[in-house]
C-alpha positions in Angstrom: -18.4 5.3 4.4 -16.8 7.1 7.3 -13.1 7.0 6.4 -11.3 6.9 3.0 -7.8 5.6 3.1 -5.9 6.3 -0.1 -2.3 6.1 -1.3 0.5 3.6 -1.1 -0.2 -0.2 -1.2 2.1 -3.1 -1.8 2.7 -6.8 -1.1 5.2 -7.4 1.7 7.3 -10.5 1.1 8.9 -11.5 4.4 11.3 -14.5 4.5 11.3 -16.2 7.9 14.9 -15.7 8.9 15.6 -17.5 12.2 19.3 -18.4 12.1 22.2 -16.0 11.8 22.4 -12.3 11.4 23.0 -10.0 8.4 26.6 -11.2 8.3 25.4 -14.6 7.1 24.7 -13.1 3.7 27.7 -14.1 1.6 27.8 -13.4 -2.1 27.4 -16.6 -4.1 26.0 -18.7 -1.2 22.5 -19.9 -0.5 21.0 -18.8 2.8 18.2 -21.2 3.8 15.0 -19.6 5.2 12.5 -21.2 7.5 9.4 -20.1 5.6 7.7 -17.1 4.1 5.0 -14.7 5.0 3.0 -12.7 2.5 1.2 -9.6 3.8 -0.3 -6.4 2.5 1.8 -3.3 3.2 1.5 0.4 2.8 -0.9 2.9 4.4 -3.9 1.8 2.4 -3.8 -1.8 3.6 -2.3 -1.3 7.1 -4.5 1.6 8.1 -7.6 0.5 6.1 -7.7 -3.1 7.4 -7.2 -1.9 11.0 -10.0 0.6 10.7 -12.3 -2.1 9.2 -11.4 -4.5 12.1 -12.4 -1.8 14.5 -15.8 -1.7 12.9 -15.4 1.6 11.1 -16.9 2.0 7.6 -13.8 2.2 5.4 -13.1 2.6 1.7 -9.6 1.8 0.2 -8.2 3.6 -2.8 -4.9 2.3 -4.2 -3.4 1.1 -7.4 -2.0 -2.3 -8.2 -1.0 -4.3 -11.2 -3.1 -7.1 -12.8 -0.2 -9.6 -12.1 0.2 -12.4 -9.6 1.3 -10.0 -6.9 -1.8 -7.9 -7.4 -4.0 -10.9 -7.2 -2.4 -11.8 -3.9 -3.0 -8.3 -2.6 -6.7 -8.5 -3.6 -7.1 -12.0 -2.0 -5.6 -10.7 1.3 -7.9 -7.7 1.3 -11.0 -9.8 0.3 -10.3 -12.2 3.2 -10.7 -9.2 5.5 -13.8 -7.9 3.7 -14.9 -8.3 0.1 -15.9 -4.6 -0.1 -12.3 -3.5 0.6 -11.3 -4.1 -3.1 -14.3 -2.2 -4.6 -12.3 0.9 -5.4 -8.9 -0.5 -6.1 -7.4 0.5 -9.4 -6.0 -2.3 -11.4 -3.4 -1.3 -14.0 -3.0 -3.7 -16.9 0.5 -2.7 -17.8 2.3 -2.3 -14.5 3.9 -4.7 -12.0 2.4 -4.4 -8.5 4.4 -2.8 -5.8 6.2 -5.1 -3.4 8.7 -4.9 -0.5 11.0 -7.7 0.4 11.5 -7.3 4.1 14.8 -8.8 5.4 14.6 -9.2 9.1 17.6 -11.2 10.4 17.8 -11.8 14.2 19.4 -9.1 16.2 19.5 -6.7 13.3 17.2 -3.9 12.2 15.1 -4.6 9.1 16.1 -3.9 5.5 13.5 -3.1 2.9 13.9 -3.8 -0.8 11.1 -1.9 -2.3 9.6 -1.7 -5.8 7.1 1.2 -6.1 5.3 0.0 -9.2 1.8 1.6 -9.7 2.3 3.8 -6.6 4.5 6.0 -8.8 1.8 6.5 -11.4 -1.2 6.9 -8.9 -2.2 10.6 -9.0 -5.0 13.0 -8.0 -7.1 12.1 -11.0 -7.2 8.5 -9.9 -9.4 9.5 -6.9 -13.1 8.8 -7.6 -14.3 12.0 -6.0 -17.9 11.4 -6.8 -17.8 8.1 -5.0 -16.2 9.5 -1.9 -18.3 12.6 -1.5 -20.1 11.3 1.5 -16.9 10.4 3.4 -16.1 12.0 6.7 -12.3 11.6 6.9 -9.7 11.3 4.1 -6.4 9.7 5.0 -3.6 9.8 2.4 -0.6 7.6 3.2 3.0 7.8 2.2 3.2 10.7 -0.3 7.0 10.6 0.0 6.9 7.1 -1.6 4.6 8.1 -4.5 6.3 9.9 -7.3 3.4 11.9 -8.7 2.8 13.4 -5.2 6.3 14.5 -4.4 7.5 15.7 -7.9 6.8 19.3 -8.9 7.2 20.4 -5.3 4.1 18.4 -4.3 1.6 20.2 -6.5 -0.4 17.0 -7.1 -0.8 16.3 -3.4 -1.9 19.9 -2.8 -4.4 19.6 -5.7 -5.8 16.4 -4.3 -6.2 17.7 -0.7 -7.8 21.0 -1.9 -10.4 19.1 -3.9 -11.2 16.7 -1.0 -11.4 19.6 1.5 -13.8 21.5 -0.8 -16.1 18.5 -0.3 -16.1 19.1 3.4 -14.2 16.0 4.1 -11.6 16.2 7.0 -8.1 15.6 5.8 
């Protein structure tokens, strides 16, 4: 593997909002959508899939739940390349992370985010022995991952120090 992409991963749930702006949201009313798109989100999926499409040997490290959302995340990753799911951590007792992306016409997007297992993912979840031959380690979205921003970021420092001792570029 050349690049390890670790960190935040979620399922983006994107309603197809074609008519009316944000002001069309009225409490107690139904706003009809034109469809729905499901996509992986977060640095692990966004960066990792792009690198794979560019032909770069890539390993993904993220944490999802064993629920329906997690299954969709795995399916999307497997459609790109079956090897992308090899090092994903599947938590049996957590709901997968998701983001509902509201994108009404002529308005900036609004994100409704549930962090799920991203908040419990920590430096000990990294399979250091498996990544020892990697060249580059990319860690995405520490500000969205509780274990990496709490305690003044000690967990993220611990992780990067260990990876750098392995002579992997961070």
